[in-house]
Backbone bond lengths (Angstrom), bond angles and torsions (degrees), N, CA, C in turn:
res aa  C-N    CA-C-N  psi(-1)  N-CA   C-N-CA  omega(-1)  CA-C   N-CA-C  phi
1 M - - - 1.471 - - 1.528 110.35 -
2 R 1.326 117.47 -33.70 1.466 119.27 -178.63 1.521 110.23 -61.05
3 R 1.336 118.56 -43.99 1.450 121.36 -179.65 1.520 110.80 -63.01
4 L 1.300 116.83 -40.56 1.466 119.22 -179.60 1.521 110.91 -66.19
5 R 1.341 117.32 -35.78 1.457 119.96 177.00 1.528 111.19 -64.69
6 I 1.355 116.34 -37.35 1.453 120.14 177.54 1.519 110.08 -63.56
7 V 1.321 116.07 -42.61 1.464 119.74 179.14 1.520 110.01 -63.24
8 C 1.291 117.13 -42.64 1.471 119.71 179.37 1.510 111.21 -63.26
9 A 1.327 116.76 -35.12 1.453 119.46 178.04 1.508 110.60 -64.91
10 I 1.331 117.40 -33.25 1.459 120.51 177.76 1.524 109.89 -68.76
11 G 1.317 115.72 -37.64 1.461 118.35 177.76 1.513 111.39 138.36
12 T 1.300 117.63 116.16 1.461 120.87 -179.33 1.505 111.70 -69.04
13 A 1.300 118.60 -26.04 1.466 120.53 179.89 1.527 109.94 -65.13
14 A 1.334 116.88 -44.26 1.461 120.32 179.08 1.499 110.25 -63.21
15 L 1.327 117.79 -41.29 1.454 121.13 -179.91 1.516 111.12 -63.96
16 A 1.309 116.84 -42.18 1.456 120.56 -179.15 1.521 110.76 -65.60
17 A 1.311 117.12 -37.20 1.460 120.69 -178.90 1.524 110.14 -66.03
18 A 1.309 117.08 -33.77 1.462 120.55 -178.45 1.515 111.98 -79.17
19 C 1.310 119.30 -15.21 1.464 124.16 179.01 1.521 111.63 59.31
20 A 1.321 118.38 33.69 1.460 121.49 -179.78 1.523 109.41 -79.24
21 T 1.334 115.03 147.48 1.454 120.19 176.51 1.526 108.86 -82.76
22 P 1.308 117.77 160.73 1.471 119.57 176.48 1.535 112.26 -58.70
23 W 1.354 116.78 -32.43 1.462 119.34 -179.73 1.525 111.03 -69.28
24 E 1.330 115.87 -37.31 1.474 118.80 176.13 1.524 110.57 -64.93
25 V 1.314 115.74 -43.94 1.452 119.58 178.91 1.528 110.62 -62.03
26 A 1.316 116.45 -41.46 1.453 120.57 -179.06 1.531 111.32 -64.02
27 D 1.332 117.16 -40.57 1.460 120.44 179.97 1.537 110.43 -66.09
28 V 1.324 116.27 -39.48 1.460 119.51 178.72 1.526 109.52 -62.87
29 Q 1.313 116.67 -46.81 1.456 120.28 -178.65 1.523 111.67 -64.23
30 T 1.327 116.00 -37.75 1.463 119.87 177.97 1.538 110.50 -61.48
31 A 1.327 115.48 -44.72 1.460 119.82 -179.28 1.534 110.80 -66.08
32 I 1.315 116.82 -42.54 1.459 119.79 -177.86 1.516 111.30 -64.68
33 E 1.315 116.68 -39.15 1.464 121.39 -175.71 1.528 113.29 -85.46
34 A 1.325 117.85 -11.78 1.467 120.42 -174.60 1.528 111.16 -68.85
35 P 1.321 117.29 145.57 1.475 120.45 174.14 1.516 109.59 -72.64
36 P 1.304 117.63 168.22 1.472 119.83 176.67 1.522 110.63 -54.84
37 A 1.324 115.79 145.69 1.458 120.55 -179.73 1.530 109.47 -64.25
38 S 1.327 115.40 140.51 1.464 120.56 -178.18 1.507 112.71 -118.49
39 T 1.322 118.03 -1.10 1.458 120.78 179.17 1.521 108.82 -122.30
40 G 1.321 114.28 163.98 1.455 119.48 177.80 1.525 111.72 86.80
41 P 1.333 115.75 172.46 1.467 120.20 179.98 1.527 111.57 -70.76
42 A 1.308 115.33 168.47 1.462 120.38 -177.65 1.526 111.61 -59.21
43 F 1.324 117.59 -33.49 1.467 120.64 -178.59 1.524 111.55 -64.27
44 T 1.343 117.34 -47.69 1.465 119.20 -178.05 1.526 110.90 -69.76
45 R 1.332 117.58 -32.42 1.460 118.92 177.19 1.520 110.53 -66.19
46 A 1.332 115.49 -40.71 1.463 119.72 177.67 1.526 110.65 -68.89
47 L 1.323 115.99 -35.60 1.465 120.28 179.22 1.531 110.49 -64.11
48 F 1.311 117.28 -38.60 1.463 119.96 175.95 1.528 110.90 -59.79
49 D 1.312 117.10 -45.56 1.466 119.90 179.31 1.519 111.67 -60.85
50 E 1.325 117.09 -41.05 1.466 120.64 -179.88 1.531 111.00 -65.47
51 Y 1.338 116.21 -47.01 1.478 118.74 -178.69 1.527 111.58 -68.63
52 R 1.305 117.01 -35.20 1.470 119.24 176.93 1.545 109.10 -62.28
53 G 1.343 116.77 -41.05 1.456 119.33 177.76 1.513 111.86 -62.49
54 L 1.342 117.18 -41.58 1.468 120.50 178.37 1.524 110.67 -64.53
55 A 1.324 117.04 -44.35 1.462 120.29 -179.50 1.521 110.71 -61.44
56 K 1.315 116.73 -42.50 1.465 120.55 -179.47 1.521 111.09 -64.30
57 F 1.345 116.23 -41.60 1.464 119.82 179.77 1.516 110.74 -65.80
58 E 1.323 117.10 -46.40 1.465 119.86 -177.91 1.522 111.36 -63.18
59 A 1.336 117.22 -37.93 1.463 120.39 -176.59 1.519 111.68 -78.46
60 L 1.338 117.25 -48.15 1.453 119.77 -169.53 1.526 113.79 -93.72
61 E 1.335 117.25 -19.22 1.456 120.43 178.88 1.524 112.35 -105.94
62 E 1.340 116.12 -41.11 1.464 120.59 -177.31 1.531 112.32 -98.60
63 Y 1.318 118.10 -11.81 1.459 123.62 -176.87 1.530 111.38 56.91
64 D 1.315 115.16 32.44 1.464 120.99 178.67 1.526 107.39 -107.14
65 W 1.301 115.20 84.00 1.462 120.33 -174.10 1.527 112.30 -74.45
66 I 1.313 116.96 -25.02 1.472 119.53 179.67 1.529 110.07 -66.47
67 N 1.337 116.59 -51.89 1.463 118.89 179.20 1.527 111.02 -72.89
68 A 1.321 117.02 -28.76 1.459 118.98 173.67 1.526 110.27 -59.82
69 A 1.318 115.97 -37.38 1.459 120.19 179.07 1.527 111.69 -66.50
70 V 1.336 116.70 -35.58 1.465 119.72 177.29 1.521 110.17 -58.66
71 F 1.318 115.88 -47.78 1.461 119.70 -178.83 1.527 111.65 -71.61
72 A 1.331 116.45 -36.84 1.458 120.33 179.31 1.526 111.23 -61.30
73 R 1.322 115.56 -44.43 1.466 119.60 -178.02 1.524 111.44 -67.23
74 K 1.329 117.30 -37.90 1.467 119.27 177.02 1.534 109.64 -66.74
75 G 1.326 115.75 -37.59 1.460 118.97 178.50 1.520 112.08 -65.08
76 L 1.319 116.52 -41.79 1.464 119.84 -179.99 1.516 111.58 -65.93
77 R 1.313 117.25 -34.07 1.473 119.50 174.77 1.517 110.83 -68.04
78 A 1.314 115.51 -42.07 1.461 118.65 178.83 1.525 110.95 -62.78
79 A 1.337 116.93 -32.98 1.461 121.09 -178.91 1.521 112.11 -63.43
80 T 1.327 117.50 -21.58 1.462 121.44 177.95 1.522 112.16 -87.22
81 G 1.335 115.89 -2.78 1.464 119.85 -178.18 1.517 113.57 101.02
82 E 1.333 117.21 0.06 1.473 120.22 -179.77 1.531 109.26 -75.90
83 V 1.316 115.88 136.00 1.467 121.63 175.56 1.524 107.62 -87.98
84 V 1.321 116.69 98.40 1.465 120.67 -179.76 1.529 108.97 -84.05
85 A 1.322 115.97 146.63 1.464 121.27 -175.82 1.515 110.94 -85.78
86 P 1.336 116.98 156.90 1.468 119.73 171.85 1.529 110.46 -59.55
87 E 1.299 117.13 157.51 1.453 122.50 -176.90 1.532 111.66 -57.21
88 E 1.329 114.78 140.64 1.458 120.92 171.79 1.526 108.37 -81.76
89 I 1.313 115.70 126.24 1.472 120.12 -175.66 1.515 111.33 -63.02
90 A 1.324 116.67 -35.11 1.464 120.12 -177.97 1.522 112.37 -65.75
91 A 1.315 117.30 -17.48 1.464 120.10 -179.21 1.527 112.20 -79.87
92 W 1.318 116.95 -6.53 1.464 121.58 -177.63 1.525 110.54 -118.14
93 D 1.310 115.01 155.76 1.473 120.38 179.25 1.533 107.81 -87.38
94 I 1.334 115.10 87.36 1.453 122.13 -175.57 1.522 109.64 -103.24
95 P 1.341 119.48 134.64 1.456 120.96 175.44 1.530 110.41 -55.99
96 A 1.317 116.24 141.27 1.454 120.94 -173.85 1.527 112.87 -57.24
97 D 1.344 116.42 -36.56 1.460 118.65 -176.03 1.536 112.50 -76.39
98 R 1.332 118.16 -3.77 1.460 121.38 179.50 1.534 112.41 -106.18
99 I 1.325 116.26 -8.27 1.470 119.38 -175.38 1.523 111.28 -66.52
100 G 1.342 117.19 -38.89 1.459 120.35 -176.58 1.520 113.04 -58.69
101 E 1.330 116.52 -49.11 1.473 119.74 -178.93 1.511 111.47 -63.93
102 L 1.324 116.66 -41.60 1.457 120.21 179.92 1.523 111.26 -65.40
103 T 1.338 116.42 -40.19 1.462 120.38 179.97 1.530 110.82 -62.03
104 T 1.329 115.35 -43.90 1.462 119.64 178.68 1.529 110.67 -63.66
105 A 1.334 115.02 -42.57 1.475 119.12 -178.96 1.527 110.85 -64.28
106 R 1.321 116.96 -41.19 1.457 119.76 -179.23 1.528 110.70 -65.35
107 A 1.323 116.20 -41.31 1.459 119.19 179.28 1.529 110.82 -62.73
108 K 1.317 117.19 -39.13 1.464 120.37 178.64 1.520 110.64 -65.61
109 L 1.323 116.17 -41.73 1.468 120.34 179.45 1.522 110.84 -64.33
110 V 1.345 116.88 -47.86 1.462 120.48 -178.40 1.525 110.86 -60.96
111 A 1.343 116.09 -40.95 1.471 119.19 178.93 1.515 110.99 -62.98
112 A 1.332 116.92 -40.90 1.464 120.22 -179.51 1.527 110.29 -65.28
113 L 1.319 117.52 -45.31 1.458 120.68 -179.87 1.521 111.29 -62.64
114 A 1.347 115.38 -42.83 1.466 119.28 179.21 1.516 111.43 -68.24
115 G 1.311 116.69 -24.06 1.446 120.88 -178.58 1.522 114.56 -80.97
116 G 1.324 116.99 1.05 1.469 119.70 173.67 1.517 116.39 108.87
117 T 1.340 118.13 8.02 1.463 117.31 179.76 1.522 111.91 -69.32
118 T 1.332 117.55 -23.38 1.468 118.98 179.17 1.526 111.76 -65.14
119 D 1.327 116.02 -25.90 1.461 120.13 175.54 1.519 111.44 -90.99
120 R 1.343 116.54 -38.47 1.466 120.52 -174.98 1.516 111.61 -75.58
121 V 1.343 117.36 -45.64 1.472 121.83 -179.42 1.532 108.51 -137.19
122 P 1.333 117.51 72.99 1.471 120.28 -172.37 1.516 113.62 -61.43
123 E 1.336 118.07 -42.36 1.475 119.01 -177.61 1.521 111.12 -66.40
124 L 1.320 116.57 -41.09 1.459 120.94 179.17 1.524 110.21 -66.57
125 S 1.322 117.48 -37.71 1.457 121.35 178.37 1.524 110.89 -64.78
126 A 1.327 116.39 -41.24 1.465 120.49 178.64 1.523 110.82 -64.77
127 R 1.312 116.54 -40.21 1.464 120.36 178.50 1.524 111.06 -63.89
128 A 1.331 116.35 -41.36 1.471 119.86 179.36 1.534 109.98 -62.37
129 Q 1.327 117.36 -44.43 1.466 119.43 -178.72 1.520 111.65 -65.96
130 A 1.333 116.28 -44.63 1.457 119.07 -178.93 1.529 111.03 -65.49
131 S 1.319 118.21 -38.39 1.463 119.89 179.82 1.520 110.32 -69.85
132 F 1.335 117.72 -31.04 1.466 119.58 174.87 1.514 109.57 -65.44
133 D 1.326 117.41 -48.91 1.471 119.31 -179.73 1.517 111.15 -60.18
134 C 1.326 116.17 -39.75 1.467 119.85 177.41 1.524 110.45 -63.43
135 W 1.327 117.42 -39.70 1.458 122.12 178.10 1.528 110.40 -61.41
136 V 1.347 116.77 -44.73 1.468 119.76 178.68 1.521 110.10 -59.79
137 E 1.320 115.71 -44.05 1.481 119.74 -179.89 1.524 110.49 -62.21
138 E 1.332 117.53 -41.19 1.466 121.01 179.19 1.533 110.88 -66.67
139 E 1.329 116.95 -38.82 1.471 119.84 177.88 1.527 111.10 -62.69
140 S 1.320 116.91 -35.04 1.477 119.74 179.47 1.532 111.35 -67.06
141 E 1.343 115.03 -18.27 1.457 119.94 178.04 1.528 112.01 -101.22
142 G 1.353 116.28 9.46 1.450 120.17 175.08 1.516 115.14 89.14
143 D 1.332 118.31 8.99 1.458 121.59 -178.66 1.528 108.42 -102.39
144 S 1.331 116.42 100.85 1.462 120.56 -177.59 1.527 112.39 -93.35
145 L 1.310 117.95 -2.98 1.461 121.61 -179.24 1.533 110.65 -125.88
146 S 1.295 115.23 41.07 1.461 120.25 -174.87 1.523 111.56 -74.53
147 E 1.337 114.90 163.29 1.461 119.88 174.62 1.535 110.92 -63.92
148 C 1.334 116.22 -29.47 1.461 119.52 179.16 1.524 110.43 -63.70
149 R 1.319 117.46 -40.55 1.466 121.05 177.66 1.526 109.48 -62.51
150 S 1.313 117.16 -47.28 1.472 120.46 179.93 1.516 111.08 -61.09
151 D 1.329 116.50 -40.86 1.453 120.46 -179.41 1.516 110.62 -66.01
152 F 1.343 116.23 -39.67 1.467 119.29 179.10 1.526 110.64 -64.30
153 V 1.324 117.14 -48.31 1.464 120.63 -178.31 1.526 110.57 -57.08
154 K 1.333 116.44 -43.79 1.471 120.38 -179.79 1.514 111.29 -67.83
155 T 1.334 116.91 -42.58 1.453 120.53 -174.11 1.510 112.71 -74.37
156 V 1.339 117.49 -42.19 1.465 119.21 -177.51 1.528 110.14 -66.29
157 A 1.339 116.91 -29.30 1.463 119.17 177.46 1.526 110.39 -63.81
158 Q 1.310 117.27 -30.65 1.462 120.77 -178.90 1.528 112.09 -77.15
159 L 1.341 116.47 -10.14 1.460 119.56 177.83 1.519 112.34 -81.28
160 E 1.347 116.29 -10.43 1.451 119.06 178.96 1.525 109.16 -58.52
161 P 1.325 116.89 135.05 1.470 118.01 -179.65 1.520 110.14 -63.68
162 P 1.307 117.03 146.90 1.463 119.51 178.32 1.517 109.59 -61.62
163 P 1.333 117.57 147.29 1.470 118.87 179.15 1.516 110.21 -62.45
164 P 1.327 115.85 144.29 1.471 117.98 -179.82 1.521 110.25 -60.09
165 A 1.291 113.82 143.34 1.465 119.19 179.01 1.522 109.77 -62.47
166 A 1.285 114.89 136.18 1.461 119.30 179.97 1.525 109.63 -62.81
167 A 1.306 114.20 136.34 1.467 118.01 177.65 1.519 109.42 -61.56
168 P 1.314 115.41 133.99 1.474 117.24 179.71 1.528 111.28 -59.80
169 Q 1.305 114.37 134.64 1.443 119.39 178.79 1.535 109.64 -70.42
170 P 1.314 115.74 136.01 1.474 116.61 178.71 1.518 110.81 -60.77
171 V 1.288 114.04 135.57 1.464 119.32 -179.82 1.518 108.63 -82.72
172 A 1.299 113.82 122.76 1.460 117.95 179.40 1.522 110.07 -62.67
173 A 1.306 115.28 134.35 1.465 119.40 179.55 1.527 109.89 -66.16
174 E 1.309 114.59 139.88 1.458 119.17 177.04 1.535 109.00 -63.70
175 P 1.331 116.66 135.74 1.473 118.72 177.06 1.532 109.66 -55.46
176 K 1.301 115.14 137.55 1.466 120.32 -178.61 1.527 109.03 -111.35
177 V 1.318 116.48 126.68 1.457 121.40 176.92 1.516 109.14 -75.69
178 I 1.333 116.39 118.03 1.460 119.23 -178.15 1.544 112.15 -101.88
179 R 1.322 115.85 -14.48 1.466 119.55 175.16 1.525 107.41 -163.97
180 S 1.299 117.24 145.76 1.468 120.84 178.45 1.520 110.71 -138.21
181 F 1.311 114.12 151.24 1.462 122.18 179.04 1.533 107.71 -137.36
182 V 1.352 114.93 157.40 1.463 119.83 178.17 1.536 108.88 -134.42
183 V 1.317 115.97 133.31 1.457 122.96 174.51 1.526 107.39 -113.92
184 Y 1.347 116.90 130.97 1.472 120.49 -177.66 1.537 110.53 -105.73
185 F 1.354 114.65 157.32 1.471 120.67 -175.62 1.525 110.02 -131.29
186 D 1.340 113.87 153.59 1.457 119.55 172.95 1.521 109.60 -72.35
187 L 1.305 116.43 165.46 1.464 122.80 -177.07 1.528 109.87 -58.33
188 N 1.318 115.00 127.91 1.461 124.03 177.42 1.527 113.53 59.17
189 K 1.341 117.40 20.74 1.458 121.76 -179.32 1.533 110.33 -113.63
190 S 1.361 113.68 157.53 1.457 119.48 174.66 1.532 111.08 -131.36
191 T 1.326 116.47 13.93 1.452 120.75 178.79 1.513 110.59 -85.57
192 L 1.341 115.49 152.31 1.460 121.12 -176.40 1.534 110.49 -92.35
193 S 1.304 115.84 135.66 1.462 121.54 175.85 1.532 108.94 -84.87
194 K 1.373 115.35 170.99 1.456 119.10 176.66 1.532 110.64 -59.42
195 K 1.330 114.34 -39.19 1.478 118.13 179.33 1.528 110.64 -64.65
196 A 1.338 116.28 -37.01 1.467 119.94 178.51 1.520 110.89 -63.80
197 H 1.343 116.47 -42.41 1.470 119.82 178.49 1.527 111.08 -61.73
198 A 1.322 116.61 -38.70 1.460 120.45 177.89 1.534 110.72 -64.30
199 T 1.343 115.34 -39.32 1.475 119.05 178.13 1.528 110.60 -63.67
200 L 1.329 117.02 -40.26 1.476 120.28 179.98 1.532 111.04 -66.49
201 A 1.328 116.82 -33.29 1.471 118.96 174.70 1.514 110.56 -64.20
202 D 1.335 115.72 -36.89 1.483 119.54 175.55 1.532 110.80 -64.55
203 V 1.319 116.42 -36.93 1.469 119.79 177.98 1.533 109.83 -61.68
204 A 1.334 116.47 -45.18 1.466 120.12 179.83 1.518 111.00 -60.71
205 A 1.309 117.06 -41.20 1.467 120.59 179.61 1.532 111.08 -66.16
206 A 1.344 115.62 -40.70 1.476 119.68 178.98 1.512 111.24 -65.70
207 R 1.337 115.68 -36.02 1.459 118.72 177.83 1.527 110.45 -61.15
208 T 1.327 116.68 -43.14 1.477 120.06 179.29 1.527 110.42 -65.38
209 E 1.294 117.07 -39.68 1.469 121.17 -176.71 1.519 112.96 -73.88
210 L 1.326 117.79 -41.10 1.470 122.26 -169.92 1.532 114.56 -100.19
211 S 1.333 117.29 -18.95 1.480 121.47 -178.11 1.529 111.98 48.43
212 P 1.308 117.39 60.21 1.474 119.85 -178.96 1.529 111.48 -66.51
213 A 1.314 114.97 156.59 1.471 119.97 176.91 1.518 110.83 -71.90
214 A 1.309 117.60 -31.05 1.470 121.67 179.90 1.514 108.86 -158.18
215 I 1.334 114.43 158.78 1.464 121.29 175.07 1.525 107.28 -126.87
216 H 1.324 116.80 124.41 1.468 122.59 -178.61 1.522 109.55 -107.75
217 V 1.320 115.03 132.47 1.453 121.96 175.69 1.530 106.91 -113.45
218 I 1.362 116.56 122.12 1.457 120.68 -172.39 1.533 108.76 -127.16
219 G 1.342 116.09 117.23 1.449 121.39 -177.30 1.522 112.39 -90.24
220 H 1.348 115.72 142.51 1.464 122.73 179.76 1.528 109.66 -137.77
221 T 1.319 115.06 164.06 1.478 122.29 171.34 1.517 108.87 -132.89
222 D 1.352 114.35 170.86 1.466 116.74 170.00 1.521 108.18 -80.84
223 T 1.313 117.49 -174.06 1.468 120.11 -172.90 1.524 114.24 -92.58
224 S 1.329 116.77 2.97 1.470 118.11 177.00 1.524 109.58 -75.55
225 G 1.321 117.14 148.31 1.453 120.83 178.87 1.519 112.07 86.18
226 N 1.358 114.68 170.09 1.467 118.70 -177.32 1.527 111.52 -82.33
227 A 1.309 115.76 165.53 1.461 121.12 -173.42 1.522 111.85 -63.88
228 A 1.341 118.20 -42.85 1.453 120.80 -176.91 1.525 110.62 -62.25
229 L 1.321 116.78 -44.46 1.467 120.33 178.74 1.519 110.73 -61.47
230 N 1.307 117.01 -43.87 1.463 120.84 -179.27 1.531 112.44 -67.11
231 D 1.326 116.71 -34.90 1.467 118.77 175.98 1.525 110.23 -60.76
232 R 1.339 116.61 -45.78 1.470 120.00 179.87 1.532 111.26 -65.88
233 L 1.315 116.25 -41.01 1.461 120.09 -178.48 1.535 111.48 -66.01
234 S 1.344 117.08 -41.96 1.466 119.21 179.50 1.524 111.11 -67.03
235 A 1.353 116.67 -33.21 1.459 120.15 177.32 1.531 109.98 -67.51
236 K 1.326 116.79 -41.01 1.455 120.65 178.96 1.515 111.08 -64.22
237 R 1.312 117.71 -41.91 1.456 121.38 178.68 1.537 111.04 -61.96
238 A 1.359 116.39 -43.96 1.465 120.32 179.10 1.524 110.17 -63.23
239 S 1.339 116.61 -41.29 1.463 120.67 179.89 1.527 111.22 -64.72
240 T 1.318 116.40 -40.80 1.472 120.64 179.31 1.526 110.57 -60.45
241 V 1.307 116.92 -45.21 1.465 121.30 -179.68 1.525 110.86 -67.07
242 A 1.335 117.23 -43.60 1.463 120.31 -179.54 1.526 110.99 -62.32
243 E 1.319 117.37 -40.26 1.456 120.74 179.58 1.525 111.23 -66.95
244 A 1.324 116.28 -40.55 1.466 119.54 178.21 1.527 111.11 -64.54
245 L 1.333 117.16 -38.55 1.462 120.66 177.20 1.525 110.85 -66.79
246 A 1.316 116.59 -36.81 1.461 120.15 178.20 1.520 110.94 -60.69
247 H 1.340 117.07 -38.04 1.472 120.42 177.00 1.521 111.29 -64.88
248 L 1.322 116.56 -23.06 1.474 121.18 176.98 1.528 112.37 -92.40
249 G 1.330 116.14 6.14 1.469 120.68 179.47 1.504 114.12 82.69
250 V 1.319 116.99 18.56 1.464 121.12 -178.13 1.520 109.21 -111.73
251 T 1.315 115.85 122.48 1.464 121.18 177.27 1.516 110.22 -93.97
252 A 1.323 116.20 132.01 1.471 120.78 -179.29 1.515 109.89 -140.83
253 D 1.332 116.71 147.75 1.463 119.79 170.58 1.524 107.86 -89.70
254 Q 1.302 116.35 163.46 1.464 118.97 -174.98 1.516 111.47 -142.24
255 K 1.324 114.65 150.68 1.450 121.13 171.98 1.518 108.17 -151.56
256 A 1.334 116.18 163.03 1.462 121.72 -176.75 1.515 109.90 -127.04
257 L 1.333 116.07 134.44 1.455 121.57 -177.40 1.529 113.35 -115.87
258 G 1.322 116.46 5.37 1.466 118.37 178.01 1.509 111.02 57.27
259 K 1.325 114.34 -134.11 1.470 118.86 -178.55 1.528 112.51 -103.60
260 T 1.338 115.91 18.97 1.484 119.03 -173.30 1.521 113.86 -77.88
261 Q 1.333 118.33 -21.97 1.466 119.21 -176.19 1.534 110.06 -132.67
262 P 1.330 117.56 71.34 1.474 120.10 -179.78 1.518 111.45 -67.25
263 A 1.314 115.35 145.08 1.466 119.44 176.07 1.521 110.77 -71.06
264 V 1.332 114.50 -30.79 1.465 121.36 178.76 1.522 108.10 -123.21
265 A 1.312 116.67 123.55 1.470 120.17 -179.51 1.528 108.74 -72.38
266 T 1.317 115.33 118.03 1.472 118.88 -176.49 1.528 112.63 -123.78
267 G 1.309 117.78 -9.92 1.447 119.13 -168.87 1.513 108.51 83.42
268 D 1.325 116.36 170.66 1.461 120.38 -174.32 1.536 110.90 -80.13
269 G 1.364 114.25 150.27 1.459 120.12 174.82 1.504 115.08 79.71
270 V 1.318 120.22 20.21 1.460 123.59 -175.79 1.525 109.82 -112.62
271 T 1.323 116.73 130.60 1.462 120.30 173.62 1.523 108.89 -83.97
272 E 1.305 115.84 128.06 1.477 120.71 -176.29 1.522 108.47 -148.18
273 L 1.344 116.10 115.44 1.454 121.86 -176.48 1.535 111.93 -54.61
274 R 1.325 116.20 -42.51 1.471 119.45 -174.80 1.530 112.81 -66.25
275 N 1.328 117.11 -15.67 1.469 120.30 176.49 1.534 112.89 -93.01
276 R 1.371 116.44 -16.74 1.472 119.78 178.79 1.526 107.72 -88.17
277 R 1.303 115.92 87.43 1.469 118.61 -166.58 1.519 111.70 -148.92
278 V 1.326 114.75 165.58 1.457 123.23 164.91 1.531 106.73 -126.17
279 E 1.317 114.87 126.36 1.467 120.60 176.15 1.519 108.20 -91.73
280 I 1.341 116.06 139.69 1.461 122.01 177.27 1.521 106.68 -122.58
281 L 1.318 115.88 114.20 1.469 120.97 -174.34 1.519 109.81 -113.83
282 L 1.317 116.68 125.75 1.460 122.95 173.59 1.535 106.73 -98.05
283 V 1.306 117.17 121.89 1.467 120.26 -173.49 1.515 111.25 -126.45
284 K 1.341 114.49 155.73 1.461 122.35 171.67 1.505 109.20 -132.00
């Protein structure tokens, strides 16, 4: 009797217009008044909440107690832990030109649910199913552009699995120096001494023996003189060594560091033989 009194308070005229049976009204009221579901997986509990919301809206806002009962009954089944299926399109009076889109949408939804979204994103899955059922109900009433359709399209798109993480790119191994040589120069000079020529012959022999991936020639100066002069001098020294190696059949790349990386820390403005050098690095 309490449920019937609630219905009467809403308005007997609305109830009569909907032609709902007392059992339909009772099921709607049961769903509306029920507490949140406490059994079953997260998906069915969320599905109950979604269907209860639809039933409440259809009954109290649209005065459509018959369709409210459809949603209420599905919600009550979901509250027991039952996984209820999305609406069958054939069960509704849908215009022929709208069946194709709904059929495609239902297939997409069913595939997503079967693919594990009910476990991965249960609340979102429940919303997608409820919005689809609401869309079907709206289509049966001639509304092909309902909010339920828009909500379904937006929600089902979010059920798409995240793209697989890109495979980590292999980290290139740091070049490894397998042999090194040093050629020294007189102050402000870039000419090769007899000892330097002998060292370059050793480089050629090591290249044949070790087959390095690359050979780097790096020019340096001591800290005397200004930076611009030392940059030019270190470049000339590197070029001299690279050209001499080329005559020996050895290809090398070259760069010049001026006085920025002394082998011996001396402070600025100091002449130091060990800093007037070209390093030759064989790397793999």
